[in-house]
C-alpha positions as CSV (number, residue, x, y, z in Angstrom):
1,M,3.8,-22.4,19.4
2,Y,0.9,-22.1,17.0
3,N,-1.8,-19.6,17.4
4,S,-5.1,-21.5,18.2
5,I,-7.3,-19.2,16.4
6,Q,-7.9,-19.9,12.8
7,I,-6.7,-17.1,10.3
8,T,-9.1,-16.9,7.4
9,T,-8.0,-13.5,5.9
10,L,-4.7,-11.7,5.3
11,F,-4.9,-7.8,4.9
12,L,-1.9,-6.4,3.2
13,D,-0.3,-3.0,2.5
14,I,1.1,-2.6,-0.9
15,G,4.0,0.0,-0.7
16,G,6.9,-1.5,1.4
17,V,5.4,-5.0,1.5
18,M,4.5,-6.3,-2.0
19,L,6.0,-3.5,-3.9
20,T,8.3,-0.7,-3.4
21,N,6.7,2.6,-2.3
22,G,4.9,4.2,-5.4
23,W,5.7,7.7,-4.8
24,G,7.9,7.9,-1.5
25,H,10.4,10.5,-0.5
26,V,13.3,8.7,-2.3
27,S,11.3,8.8,-5.5
28,R,10.3,12.5,-5.2
29,K,14.0,13.4,-4.3
30,L,15.0,11.5,-7.5
31,A,12.5,13.4,-9.4
32,A,13.6,16.7,-8.3
33,E,17.2,15.7,-9.3
34,T,16.0,14.4,-12.6
35,F,13.8,17.2,-13.7
36,H,16.0,20.0,-12.0
37,L,13.2,21.1,-9.4
38,N,13.8,22.6,-6.1
39,Y,13.0,19.6,-3.7
40,D,12.1,21.6,-0.6
41,D,9.5,23.6,-2.5
42,M,8.1,20.4,-4.1
43,Q,8.1,18.5,-0.7
44,S,6.2,21.4,0.9
45,R,3.5,21.4,-1.8
46,H,3.5,17.6,-1.7
47,K,2.8,17.5,2.0
48,L,-0.1,19.9,1.6
49,T,-1.7,18.0,-1.3
50,M,-1.0,14.4,-0.9
51,A,-3.5,13.4,1.5
52,T,-6.3,14.8,-0.6
53,Y,-4.9,13.0,-3.7
54,E,-4.8,9.8,-1.8
55,L,-8.5,10.3,-0.6
56,G,-9.4,10.3,-4.3
57,K,-10.4,13.9,-4.2
58,L,-7.9,15.0,-6.9
59,T,-6.8,13.5,-10.0
60,L,-3.2,12.9,-10.6
61,D,-3.1,15.7,-13.2
62,E,-4.6,18.0,-10.4
63,Y,-2.0,16.9,-8.0
64,L,0.8,17.5,-10.5
65,N,-0.6,20.9,-11.1
66,R,-0.3,22.0,-7.6
67,V,2.9,20.4,-6.9
68,V,5.2,20.5,-10.1
69,F,3.3,22.5,-12.8
70,Y,2.4,25.6,-11.0
71,G,5.1,27.3,-13.0
72,K,6.6,26.9,-16.7
73,R,8.7,23.6,-17.0
74,D,10.8,22.4,-19.7
75,F,9.3,18.8,-19.6
76,T,5.7,17.6,-20.2
77,P,3.2,16.2,-17.6
78,D,3.4,13.0,-19.5
79,Q,7.2,12.8,-19.1
80,F,6.8,13.4,-15.4
81,R,4.0,10.9,-15.0
82,N,5.9,8.2,-16.8
83,F,8.7,8.7,-14.5
84,M,6.6,8.3,-11.5
85,F,5.2,5.0,-12.9
86,T,8.6,3.5,-13.6
87,Q,9.6,4.1,-9.7
88,T,7.9,0.8,-8.6
89,T,9.7,-2.5,-8.5
90,P,8.1,-5.7,-7.0
91,H,9.1,-7.7,-4.0
92,M,8.6,-11.1,-5.6
93,D,9.6,-13.1,-2.6
94,M,6.6,-11.6,-0.9
95,I,4.2,-11.9,-3.8
96,G,5.1,-15.5,-4.3
97,F,4.8,-16.2,-0.5
98,I,1.4,-14.6,-0.4
99,Q,0.2,-16.5,-3.3
100,K,1.3,-19.8,-2.0
101,L,-0.4,-19.1,1.3
102,K,-3.7,-18.1,-0.4
103,A,-3.6,-21.5,-2.3
104,Q,-2.7,-23.6,0.6
105,Y,-5.0,-22.3,3.3
106,K,-7.9,-20.9,1.2
107,L,-7.2,-17.4,2.5
108,K,-9.1,-14.2,1.6
109,I,-6.5,-11.6,0.6
110,A,-7.3,-7.9,0.7
111,V,-5.2,-4.7,0.4
112,I,-5.4,-1.8,2.7
113,N,-3.6,1.0,1.3
114,N,-3.1,4.7,1.0
115,E,-2.5,5.7,-2.6
116,G,-3.8,7.9,-5.4
117,R,-6.1,6.3,-7.9
118,E,-3.8,6.5,-11.1
119,L,-0.8,5.1,-9.3
120,N,-2.8,2.4,-7.5
121,E,-4.6,1.3,-10.7
122,Y,-1.2,1.1,-12.5
123,R,0.5,-0.9,-9.8
124,I,-2.3,-3.2,-9.5
125,K,-2.4,-4.0,-13.3
126,K,1.4,-3.8,-14.0
127,F,2.4,-6.3,-11.2
128,Q,-1.0,-8.4,-11.5
129,L,-2.0,-8.1,-8.0
130,N,-5.7,-8.5,-9.0
131,S,-4.8,-12.1,-10.0
132,F,-4.7,-13.1,-6.2
133,V,-6.0,-10.2,-4.1
134,D,-9.8,-10.5,-3.6
135,F,-10.5,-6.9,-2.4
136,F,-8.8,-3.5,-2.6
137,I,-9.6,-1.2,0.3
138,S,-7.6,1.6,-1.3
139,S,-8.0,5.0,0.1
140,C,-8.7,6.6,-3.4
141,F,-11.7,4.0,-3.8
142,V,-13.2,4.3,-0.2
143,H,-12.3,7.8,0.8
144,L,-10.6,6.9,3.9
145,R,-7.1,6.9,4.7
146,K,-4.9,5.2,7.5
147,P,-4.4,6.0,10.3
148,D,-8.2,6.3,10.3
149,A,-9.6,3.3,12.1
150,D,-12.6,3.4,9.9
151,I,-10.7,2.1,6.9
152,F,-9.8,-1.2,9.0
153,R,-13.5,-1.4,10.2
154,L,-14.5,-1.2,6.6
155,A,-12.1,-3.8,5.5
156,L,-13.5,-6.2,8.1
157,D,-17.0,-5.5,6.9
158,I,-16.2,-6.1,3.2
159,A,-14.3,-9.2,3.9
160,Q,-17.0,-10.4,6.4
161,V,-14.3,-11.4,8.9
162,K,-14.0,-11.0,12.6
163,A,-10.9,-9.1,13.7
164,E,-9.4,-12.1,15.6
165,H,-9.5,-14.1,12.2
166,A,-7.5,-11.6,10.3
167,V,-3.7,-10.6,10.1
168,Y,-2.5,-7.3,8.9
169,I,0.9,-7.0,7.4
170,E,2.1,-3.4,7.0
171,D,5.5,-1.6,7.3
172,M,4.4,1.5,9.2
173,Q,4.3,1.0,13.0
174,M,1.6,3.3,13.7
175,F,-0.7,1.8,11.2
176,V,0.1,-1.7,12.8
177,D,-0.8,-0.1,16.3
178,V,-4.1,1.2,15.0
179,S,-4.9,-2.3,13.4
180,R,-4.0,-4.1,16.7
181,D,-6.2,-1.7,18.7
182,L,-9.2,-3.1,16.8
183,G,-8.2,-6.6,17.6
184,I,-6.6,-7.5,14.3
185,Q,-3.3,-9.5,14.8
186,S,-0.6,-7.3,13.0
187,I,2.9,-7.8,11.9
188,Q,5.4,-4.9,11.1
189,H,6.9,-6.1,7.8
190,Q,10.6,-5.5,7.8
191,N,11.6,-8.1,5.3
192,Y,10.4,-11.4,3.9
193,L,12.0,-13.7,6.4
194,S,10.8,-11.8,9.3
195,T,7.3,-11.8,8.2
196,K,7.4,-15.5,7.1
197,N,8.5,-16.3,10.7
198,A,5.9,-14.2,12.3
199,L,3.1,-16.0,10.2
200,A,4.6,-19.3,11.0
201,E,4.1,-18.5,14.8
202,M,0.4,-18.1,13.9
203,G,0.3,-21.4,12.1
204,L,0.6,-20.2,8.5
205,T,3.6,-22.2,6.9
206,I,4.3,-23.3,3.5
207,K,4.5,-27.0,2.8
């Protein structure tokens, strides 16, 4: 049964929805193996530092100085950064689906994500997300970070949309719950087919 409320706006996470995670635990573990780092030490430093980086209060170089280059290394920061950037692959089925929905229903498309500036900007440009996303409410730009509900309130203000007319697609259940608490219809993304079916129940189908 279709939702009787018209959906005008899609809010989307990037990592885990349109792209793979930019610097998730799998990539960090692979980095530790590739560059012969102590993973537990790197992970401990990452946990203490990542939120500050994602809030736009550290540059990537400053993050890496705290997490990797606090001691002498036999590789360069450029080599490590290039490794980080190559970890992303696109979910082309989801990207194509969102593009078709936008064209068919004239939807506003906005990103709400937690990510540091350099990684975020690289991923946006590399995969041309700015060719169909209207707004980027990224933690590094707005200095708010999920699960802070204020980042969702800000997204509603920027998009000039009421909560009931928006849908949020996100792979993390906690962030889905925060969004729902604000009245935004929200979908925990598991895969392309499950999200496609969930949106179809809201009346958003591709002809």
